[in-house]
PDB file as gemmi writes it, atoms N, CA and C in Angstrom:
CRYST1    1.000    1.000    1.000  90.00  90.00  90.00 P 1                      
ATOM      1  N   UNK A   1      26.745   0.482   2.630  1.00  0.00           N  
ATOM      2  CA  UNK A   1      25.431   0.386   2.041  1.00  0.00           C  
ATOM      3  C   UNK A   1      24.542   1.482   2.621  1.00  0.00           C  
ATOM      4  N   UNK A   2      23.879   2.216   1.774  1.00  0.00           N  
ATOM      5  CA  UNK A   2      23.032   3.323   2.180  1.00  0.00           C  
ATOM      6  C   UNK A   2      21.678   2.802   2.669  1.00  0.00           C  
ATOM      7  N   UNK A   3      21.197   3.374   3.783  1.00  0.00           N  
ATOM      8  CA  UNK A   3      19.893   3.018   4.325  1.00  0.00           C  
ATOM      9  C   UNK A   3      18.818   3.704   3.490  1.00  0.00           C  
ATOM     10  N   UNK A   4      17.857   2.933   3.008  1.00  0.00           N  
ATOM     11  CA  UNK A   4      16.753   3.475   2.221  1.00  0.00           C  
ATOM     12  C   UNK A   4      15.455   3.196   2.962  1.00  0.00           C  
ATOM     13  N   UNK A   5      14.705   4.248   3.224  1.00  0.00           N  
ATOM     14  CA  UNK A   5      13.435   4.105   3.931  1.00  0.00           C  
ATOM     15  C   UNK A   5      12.341   3.613   3.000  1.00  0.00           C  
ATOM     16  N   UNK A   6      11.253   3.196   3.620  1.00  0.00           N  
ATOM     17  CA  UNK A   6      10.026   2.863   2.903  1.00  0.00           C  
ATOM     18  C   UNK A   6       9.037   3.985   3.175  1.00  0.00           C  
ATOM     19  N   UNK A   7       8.372   4.459   2.139  1.00  0.00           N  
ATOM     20  CA  UNK A   7       7.408   5.548   2.279  1.00  0.00           C  
ATOM     21  C   UNK A   7       6.135   5.223   1.528  1.00  0.00           C  
ATOM     22  N   UNK A   8       5.051   5.876   1.961  1.00  0.00           N  
ATOM     23  CA  UNK A   8       3.784   5.761   1.265  1.00  0.00           C  
ATOM     24  C   UNK A   8       3.133   7.136   1.232  1.00  0.00           C  
ATOM     25  N   UNK A   9       2.533   7.455   0.095  1.00  0.00           N  
ATOM     26  CA  UNK A   9       1.750   8.677  -0.054  1.00  0.00           C  
ATOM     27  C   UNK A   9       0.376   8.259  -0.565  1.00  0.00           C  
ATOM     28  N   UNK A  10      -0.658   8.845  -0.007  1.00  0.00           N  
ATOM     29  CA  UNK A  10      -2.024   8.517  -0.397  1.00  0.00           C  
ATOM     30  C   UNK A  10      -2.630   9.747  -1.063  1.00  0.00           C  
ATOM     31  N   UNK A  11      -3.105   9.560  -2.302  1.00  0.00           N  
ATOM     32  CA  UNK A  11      -3.684  10.650  -3.073  1.00  0.00           C  
ATOM     33  C   UNK A  11      -5.143  10.322  -3.366  1.00  0.00           C  
ATOM     34  N   UNK A  12      -6.039  11.094  -2.775  1.00  0.00           N  
ATOM     35  CA  UNK A  12      -7.473  10.898  -3.003  1.00  0.00           C  
ATOM     36  C   UNK A  12      -7.858  11.583  -4.307  1.00  0.00           C  
ATOM     37  N   UNK A  13      -8.452  10.838  -5.205  1.00  0.00           N  
ATOM     38  CA  UNK A  13      -8.980  11.380  -6.455  1.00  0.00           C  
ATOM     39  C   UNK A  13     -10.495  11.353  -6.376  1.00  0.00           C  
ATOM     40  N   UNK A  14     -11.149  11.836  -7.419  1.00  0.00           N  
ATOM     41  CA  UNK A  14     -12.602  11.910  -7.395  1.00  0.00           C  
ATOM     42  C   UNK A  14     -13.262  10.541  -7.242  1.00  0.00           C  
ATOM     43  N   UNK A  15     -12.801   9.557  -8.003  1.00  0.00           N  
ATOM     44  CA  UNK A  15     -13.470   8.253  -7.987  1.00  0.00           C  
ATOM     45  C   UNK A  15     -12.574   7.098  -7.550  1.00  0.00           C  
ATOM     46  N   UNK A  16     -11.355   7.391  -7.107  1.00  0.00           N  
ATOM     47  CA  UNK A  16     -10.447   6.343  -6.664  1.00  0.00           C  
ATOM     48  C   UNK A  16      -9.360   6.945  -5.776  1.00  0.00           C  
ATOM     49  N   UNK A  17      -8.566   6.086  -5.169  1.00  0.00           N  
ATOM     50  CA  UNK A  17      -7.448   6.493  -4.320  1.00  0.00           C  
ATOM     51  C   UNK A  17      -6.171   5.856  -4.860  1.00  0.00           C  
ATOM     52  N   UNK A  18      -5.118   6.663  -4.990  1.00  0.00           N  
ATOM     53  CA  UNK A  18      -3.807   6.168  -5.406  1.00  0.00           C  
ATOM     54  C   UNK A  18      -2.947   6.017  -4.152  1.00  0.00           C  
ATOM     55  N   UNK A  19      -2.396   4.818  -3.973  1.00  0.00           N  
ATOM     56  CA  UNK A  19      -1.453   4.566  -2.888  1.00  0.00           C  
ATOM     57  C   UNK A  19      -0.091   4.394  -3.541  1.00  0.00           C  
ATOM     58  N   UNK A  20       0.794   5.359  -3.287  1.00  0.00           N  
ATOM     59  CA  UNK A  20       2.099   5.408  -3.942  1.00  0.00           C  
ATOM     60  C   UNK A  20       3.195   5.015  -2.948  1.00  0.00           C  
ATOM     61  N   UNK A  21       3.835   3.886  -3.213  1.00  0.00           N  
ATOM     62  CA  UNK A  21       4.945   3.416  -2.382  1.00  0.00           C  
ATOM     63  C   UNK A  21       6.264   3.862  -2.990  1.00  0.00           C  
ATOM     64  N   UNK A  22       7.277   4.030  -2.120  1.00  0.00           N  
ATOM     65  CA  UNK A  22       8.628   4.319  -2.599  1.00  0.00           C  
ATOM     66  C   UNK A  22       9.645   3.748  -1.621  1.00  0.00           C  
ATOM     67  N   UNK A  23      10.857   3.564  -2.121  1.00  0.00           N  
ATOM     68  CA  UNK A  23      11.939   3.048  -1.288  1.00  0.00           C  
ATOM     69  C   UNK A  23      11.970   1.536  -1.234  1.00  0.00           C  
ATOM     70  N   UNK A  24      12.427   1.026  -0.104  1.00  0.00           N  
ATOM     71  CA  UNK A  24      12.566  -0.417   0.103  1.00  0.00           C  
ATOM     72  C   UNK A  24      11.416  -0.919   0.969  1.00  0.00           C  
ATOM     73  N   UNK A  25      10.559  -1.745   0.402  1.00  0.00           N  
ATOM     74  CA  UNK A  25       9.470  -2.358   1.167  1.00  0.00           C  
ATOM     75  C   UNK A  25       9.992  -3.666   1.724  1.00  0.00           C  
ATOM     76  N   UNK A  26      10.652  -3.567   2.871  1.00  0.00           N  
ATOM     77  CA  UNK A  26      11.344  -4.706   3.471  1.00  0.00           C  
ATOM     78  C   UNK A  26      11.001  -4.848   4.943  1.00  0.00           C  
ATOM     79  N   UNK A  27      11.249  -6.044   5.450  1.00  0.00           N  
ATOM     80  CA  UNK A  27      11.075  -6.339   6.870  1.00  0.00           C  
ATOM     81  C   UNK A  27      11.811  -5.298   7.706  1.00  0.00           C  
ATOM     82  N   UNK A  28      11.139  -4.812   8.736  1.00  0.00           N  
ATOM     83  CA  UNK A  28      11.749  -3.846   9.639  1.00  0.00           C  
ATOM     84  C   UNK A  28      11.568  -2.400   9.208  1.00  0.00           C  
ATOM     85  N   UNK A  29      11.076  -2.172   7.996  1.00  0.00           N  
ATOM     86  CA  UNK A  29      10.930  -0.807   7.489  1.00  0.00           C  
ATOM     87  C   UNK A  29       9.487  -0.417   7.204  1.00  0.00           C  
ATOM     88  N   UNK A  30       8.557  -1.371   7.298  1.00  0.00           N  
ATOM     89  CA  UNK A  30       7.215  -1.077   6.785  1.00  0.00           C  
ATOM     90  C   UNK A  30       6.101  -1.088   7.826  1.00  0.00           C  
ATOM     91  N   UNK A  31       6.427  -1.177   9.103  1.00  0.00           N  
ATOM     92  CA  UNK A  31       5.375  -1.260  10.128  1.00  0.00           C  
ATOM     93  C   UNK A  31       4.416  -0.073  10.063  1.00  0.00           C  
ATOM     94  N   UNK A  32       4.920   1.129   9.973  1.00  0.00           N  
ATOM     95  CA  UNK A  32       4.052   2.312   9.911  1.00  0.00           C  
ATOM     96  C   UNK A  32       3.246   2.336   8.615  1.00  0.00           C  
ATOM     97  N   UNK A  33       3.847   1.889   7.522  1.00  0.00           N  
ATOM     98  CA  UNK A  33       3.125   1.835   6.249  1.00  0.00           C  
ATOM     99  C   UNK A  33       1.966   0.855   6.339  1.00  0.00           C  
ATOM    100  N   UNK A  34       2.203  -0.309   6.943  1.00  0.00           N  
ATOM    101  CA  UNK A  34       1.141  -1.311   7.100  1.00  0.00           C  
ATOM    102  C   UNK A  34      -0.040  -0.732   7.864  1.00  0.00           C  
ATOM    103  N   UNK A  35       0.244  -0.041   8.958  1.00  0.00           N  
ATOM    104  CA  UNK A  35      -0.829   0.561   9.751  1.00  0.00           C  
ATOM    105  C   UNK A  35      -1.616   1.569   8.919  1.00  0.00           C  
ATOM    106  N   UNK A  36      -0.914   2.397   8.178  1.00  0.00           N  
ATOM    107  CA  UNK A  36      -1.564   3.452   7.400  1.00  0.00           C  
ATOM    108  C   UNK A  36      -2.471   2.877   6.312  1.00  0.00           C  
ATOM    109  N   UNK A  37      -1.995   1.880   5.572  1.00  0.00           N  
ATOM    110  CA  UNK A  37      -2.837   1.365   4.481  1.00  0.00           C  
ATOM    111  C   UNK A  37      -3.946   0.458   5.004  1.00  0.00           C  
ATOM    112  N   UNK A  38      -3.724  -0.252   6.120  1.00  0.00           N  
ATOM    113  CA  UNK A  38      -4.798  -1.069   6.692  1.00  0.00           C  
ATOM    114  C   UNK A  38      -5.918  -0.178   7.212  1.00  0.00           C  
ATOM    115  N   UNK A  39      -5.557   0.953   7.782  1.00  0.00           N  
ATOM    116  CA  UNK A  39      -6.558   1.923   8.230  1.00  0.00           C  
ATOM    117  C   UNK A  39      -7.346   2.456   7.029  1.00  0.00           C  
ATOM    118  N   UNK A  40      -6.651   2.724   5.948  1.00  0.00           N  
ATOM    119  CA  UNK A  40      -7.295   3.214   4.727  1.00  0.00           C  
ATOM    120  C   UNK A  40      -8.257   2.156   4.190  1.00  0.00           C  
ATOM    121  N   UNK A  41      -7.873   0.902   4.197  1.00  0.00           N  
ATOM    122  CA  UNK A  41      -8.736  -0.179   3.697  1.00  0.00           C  
ATOM    123  C   UNK A  41      -9.992  -0.313   4.551  1.00  0.00           C  
ATOM    124  N   UNK A  42      -9.867  -0.058   5.842  1.00  0.00           N  
ATOM    125  CA  UNK A  42     -10.998  -0.201   6.753  1.00  0.00           C  
ATOM    126  C   UNK A  42     -11.960   0.982   6.707  1.00  0.00           C  
ATOM    127  N   UNK A  43     -11.447   2.167   6.385  1.00  0.00           N  
ATOM    128  CA  UNK A  43     -12.231   3.391   6.523  1.00  0.00           C  
ATOM    129  C   UNK A  43     -12.679   4.027   5.216  1.00  0.00           C  
ATOM    130  N   UNK A  44     -12.428   3.409   4.101  1.00  0.00           N  
ATOM    131  CA  UNK A  44     -12.758   4.039   2.826  1.00  0.00           C  
ATOM    132  C   UNK A  44     -13.522   3.069   1.939  1.00  0.00           C  
ATOM    133  N   UNK A  45     -14.401   3.612   1.149  1.00  0.00           N  
ATOM    134  CA  UNK A  45     -15.161   2.811   0.191  1.00  0.00           C  
ATOM    135  C   UNK A  45     -14.637   3.016  -1.222  1.00  0.00           C  
ATOM    136  N   UNK A  46     -13.463   3.551  -1.343  1.00  0.00           N  
ATOM    137  CA  UNK A  46     -12.862   3.904  -2.617  1.00  0.00           C  
ATOM    138  C   UNK A  46     -12.328   2.683  -3.364  1.00  0.00           C  
ATOM    139  N   UNK A  47     -12.149   2.839  -4.685  1.00  0.00           N  
ATOM    140  CA  UNK A  47     -11.349   1.899  -5.459  1.00  0.00           C  
ATOM    141  C   UNK A  47      -9.896   2.346  -5.311  1.00  0.00           C  
ATOM    142  N   UNK A  48      -8.954   1.450  -5.585  1.00  0.00           N  
ATOM    143  CA  UNK A  48      -7.542   1.747  -5.343  1.00  0.00           C  
ATOM    144  C   UNK A  48      -6.676   1.464  -6.550  1.00  0.00           C  
ATOM    145  N   UNK A  49      -5.646   2.274  -6.689  1.00  0.00           N  
ATOM    146  CA  UNK A  49      -4.549   2.012  -7.621  1.00  0.00           C  
ATOM    147  C   UNK A  49      -3.276   2.020  -6.782  1.00  0.00           C  
ATOM    148  N   UNK A  50      -2.497   0.963  -6.893  1.00  0.00           N  
ATOM    149  CA  UNK A  50      -1.220   0.875  -6.199  1.00  0.00           C  
ATOM    150  C   UNK A  50      -0.117   1.260  -7.185  1.00  0.00           C  
ATOM    151  N   UNK A  51       0.628   2.303  -6.841  1.00  0.00           N  
ATOM    152  CA  UNK A  51       1.721   2.801  -7.681  1.00  0.00           C  
ATOM    153  C   UNK A  51       3.041   2.413  -7.024  1.00  0.00           C  
ATOM    154  N   UNK A  52       3.796   1.552  -7.695  1.00  0.00           N  
ATOM    155  CA  UNK A  52       5.073   1.092  -7.151  1.00  0.00           C  
ATOM    156  C   UNK A  52       6.254   1.504  -8.027  1.00  0.00           C  
ATOM    157  N   UNK A  53       6.071   2.545  -8.829  1.00  0.00           N  
ATOM    158  CA  UNK A  53       7.126   2.983  -9.736  1.00  0.00           C  
ATOM    159  C   UNK A  53       8.406   3.405  -9.014  1.00  0.00           C  
ATOM    160  N   UNK A  54       8.271   3.913  -7.785  1.00  0.00           N  
ATOM    161  CA  UNK A  54       9.431   4.422  -7.042  1.00  0.00           C  
ATOM    162  C   UNK A  54       9.963   3.420  -6.024  1.00  0.00           C  
ATOM    163  N   UNK A  55       9.471   2.187  -6.064  1.00  0.00           N  
ATOM    164  CA  UNK A  55       9.962   1.142  -5.157  1.00  0.00           C  
ATOM    165  C   UNK A  55      11.242   0.566  -5.743  1.00  0.00           C  
ATOM    166  N   UNK A  56      12.280   0.489  -4.915  1.00  0.00           N  
ATOM    167  CA  UNK A  56      13.566  -0.020  -5.389  1.00  0.00           C  
ATOM    168  C   UNK A  56      13.843  -1.459  -4.957  1.00  0.00           C  
ATOM    169  N   UNK A  57      13.098  -1.933  -3.937  1.00  0.00           N  
ATOM    170  CA  UNK A  57      13.269  -3.308  -3.497  1.00  0.00           C  
ATOM    171  C   UNK A  57      12.036  -3.747  -2.705  1.00  0.00           C  
ATOM    172  N   UNK A  58      11.619  -4.995  -2.902  1.00  0.00           N  
ATOM    173  CA  UNK A  58      10.499  -5.559  -2.164  1.00  0.00           C  
ATOM    174  C   UNK A  58      10.903  -6.955  -1.704  1.00  0.00           C  
ATOM    175  N   UNK A  59      10.744  -7.216  -0.402  1.00  0.00           N  
ATOM    176  CA  UNK A  59      10.960  -8.583   0.068  1.00  0.00           C  
ATOM    177  C   UNK A  59       9.595  -9.221   0.354  1.00  0.00           C  
ATOM    178  N   UNK A  60       9.588 -10.414   0.903  1.00  0.00           N  
ATOM    179  CA  UNK A  60       8.330 -11.127   1.120  1.00  0.00           C  
ATOM    180  C   UNK A  60       7.417 -10.399   2.101  1.00  0.00           C  
ATOM    181  N   UNK A  61       7.978  -9.678   3.048  1.00  0.00           N  
ATOM    182  CA  UNK A  61       7.172  -8.918   4.000  1.00  0.00           C  
ATOM    183  C   UNK A  61       6.446  -7.774   3.300  1.00  0.00           C  
ATOM    184  N   UNK A  62       7.148  -7.063   2.434  1.00  0.00           N  
ATOM    185  CA  UNK A  62       6.528  -5.977   1.667  1.00  0.00           C  
ATOM    186  C   UNK A  62       5.459  -6.495   0.729  1.00  0.00           C  
ATOM    187  N   UNK A  63       5.745  -7.594   0.070  1.00  0.00           N  
ATOM    188  CA  UNK A  63       4.768  -8.188  -0.836  1.00  0.00           C  
ATOM    189  C   UNK A  63       3.536  -8.647  -0.053  1.00  0.00           C  
ATOM    190  N   UNK A  64       3.754  -9.253   1.108  1.00  0.00           N  
ATOM    191  CA  UNK A  64       2.653  -9.698   1.951  1.00  0.00           C  
ATOM    192  C   UNK A  64       1.773  -8.540   2.399  1.00  0.00           C  
ATOM    193  N   UNK A  65       2.377  -7.392   2.693  1.00  0.00           N  
ATOM    194  CA  UNK A  65       1.615  -6.216   3.086  1.00  0.00           C  
ATOM    195  C   UNK A  65       0.640  -5.817   1.972  1.00  0.00           C  
ATOM    196  N   UNK A  66       1.103  -5.837   0.742  1.00  0.00           N  
ATOM    197  CA  UNK A  66       0.268  -5.450  -0.402  1.00  0.00           C  
ATOM    198  C   UNK A  66      -0.830  -6.491  -0.644  1.00  0.00           C  
ATOM    199  N   UNK A  67      -0.483  -7.760  -0.563  1.00  0.00           N  
ATOM    200  CA  UNK A  67      -1.475  -8.833  -0.750  1.00  0.00           C  
ATOM    201  C   UNK A  67      -2.552  -8.756   0.329  1.00  0.00           C  
ATOM    202  N   UNK A  68      -2.170  -8.537   1.581  1.00  0.00           N  
ATOM    203  CA  UNK A  68      -3.149  -8.431   2.661  1.00  0.00           C  
ATOM    204  C   UNK A  68      -4.065  -7.238   2.470  1.00  0.00           C  
ATOM    205  N   UNK A  69      -3.530  -6.119   2.000  1.00  0.00           N  
ATOM    206  CA  UNK A  69      -4.351  -4.951   1.707  1.00  0.00           C  
ATOM    207  C   UNK A  69      -5.370  -5.290   0.619  1.00  0.00           C  
ATOM    208  N   UNK A  70      -4.916  -5.937  -0.448  1.00  0.00           N  
ATOM    209  CA  UNK A  70      -5.808  -6.308  -1.551  1.00  0.00           C  
ATOM    210  C   UNK A  70      -6.919  -7.241  -1.066  1.00  0.00           C  
ATOM    211  N   UNK A  71      -6.586  -8.189  -0.191  1.00  0.00           N  
ATOM    212  CA  UNK A  71      -7.592  -9.101   0.355  1.00  0.00           C  
ATOM    213  C   UNK A  71      -8.638  -8.345   1.162  1.00  0.00           C  
ATOM    214  N   UNK A  72      -8.175  -7.429   2.010  1.00  0.00           N  
ATOM    215  CA  UNK A  72      -9.099  -6.656   2.830  1.00  0.00           C  
ATOM    216  C   UNK A  72     -10.041  -5.828   1.963  1.00  0.00           C  
ATOM    217  N   UNK A  73      -9.502  -5.208   0.939  1.00  0.00           N  
ATOM    218  CA  UNK A  73     -10.317  -4.384   0.044  1.00  0.00           C  
ATOM    219  C   UNK A  73     -11.314  -5.252  -0.708  1.00  0.00           C  
ATOM    220  N   UNK A  74     -10.879  -6.385  -1.221  1.00  0.00           N  
ATOM    221  CA  UNK A  74     -11.770  -7.235  -2.014  1.00  0.00           C  
ATOM    222  C   UNK A  74     -12.873  -7.868  -1.164  1.00  0.00           C  
ATOM    223  N   UNK A  75     -12.644  -8.041   0.120  1.00  0.00           N  
ATOM    224  CA  UNK A  75     -13.656  -8.613   1.007  1.00  0.00           C  
ATOM    225  C   UNK A  75     -14.809  -7.641   1.255  1.00  0.00           C  
ATOM    226  N   UNK A  76     -14.598  -6.368   0.989  1.00  0.00           N  
ATOM    227  CA  UNK A  76     -15.650  -5.377   1.217  1.00  0.00           C  
ATOM    228  C   UNK A  76     -16.708  -5.393   0.134  1.00  0.00           C  
ATOM    229  N   UNK A  77     -16.442  -6.046  -0.979  1.00  0.00           N  
ATOM    230  CA  UNK A  77     -17.479  -6.155  -1.993  1.00  0.00           C  
ATOM    231  C   UNK A  77     -17.142  -5.502  -3.305  1.00  0.00           C  
ATOM    232  N   UNK A  78     -17.704  -4.333  -3.556  1.00  0.00           N  
ATOM    233  CA  UNK A  78     -17.653  -3.738  -4.894  1.00  0.00           C  
ATOM    234  C   UNK A  78     -16.366  -2.985  -5.201  1.00  0.00           C  
ATOM    235  N   UNK A  79     -15.493  -2.755  -4.216  1.00  0.00           N  
ATOM    236  CA  UNK A  79     -14.285  -1.982  -4.461  1.00  0.00           C  
ATOM    237  C   UNK A  79     -13.328  -2.779  -5.353  1.00  0.00           C  
ATOM    238  N   UNK A  80     -12.578  -2.023  -6.118  1.00  0.00           N  
ATOM    239  CA  UNK A  80     -11.627  -2.641  -7.027  1.00  0.00           C  
ATOM    240  C   UNK A  80     -10.214  -2.279  -6.624  1.00  0.00           C  
ATOM    241  N   UNK A  81      -9.311  -3.190  -6.926  1.00  0.00           N  
ATOM    242  CA  UNK A  81      -7.899  -3.038  -6.614  1.00  0.00           C  
ATOM    243  C   UNK A  81      -7.139  -3.203  -7.918  1.00  0.00           C  
ATOM    244  N   UNK A  82      -6.353  -2.206  -8.307  1.00  0.00           N  
ATOM    245  CA  UNK A  82      -5.622  -2.246  -9.591  1.00  0.00           C  
ATOM    246  C   UNK A  82      -4.139  -2.192  -9.335  1.00  0.00           C  
TER     247      UNK A  82                                                      
END                                                                             
């Protein structure tokens, strides 16, 4: 079985930010990704689009990471999560 990493790329646009995930969002592979997107949620007033077109597998840990990010963003008020 081939090892597949989890990756994230953040693309700042004029009026929103695209967070693009790829690979396997699984337990043991996403610690650095969690830190990066939680920092983004804390330090930006942007709206967000989550792009998961290149994700090949998501387990409950990966899904939880995305849900927690959405909660943090929505708690800030006017920002939107798509």
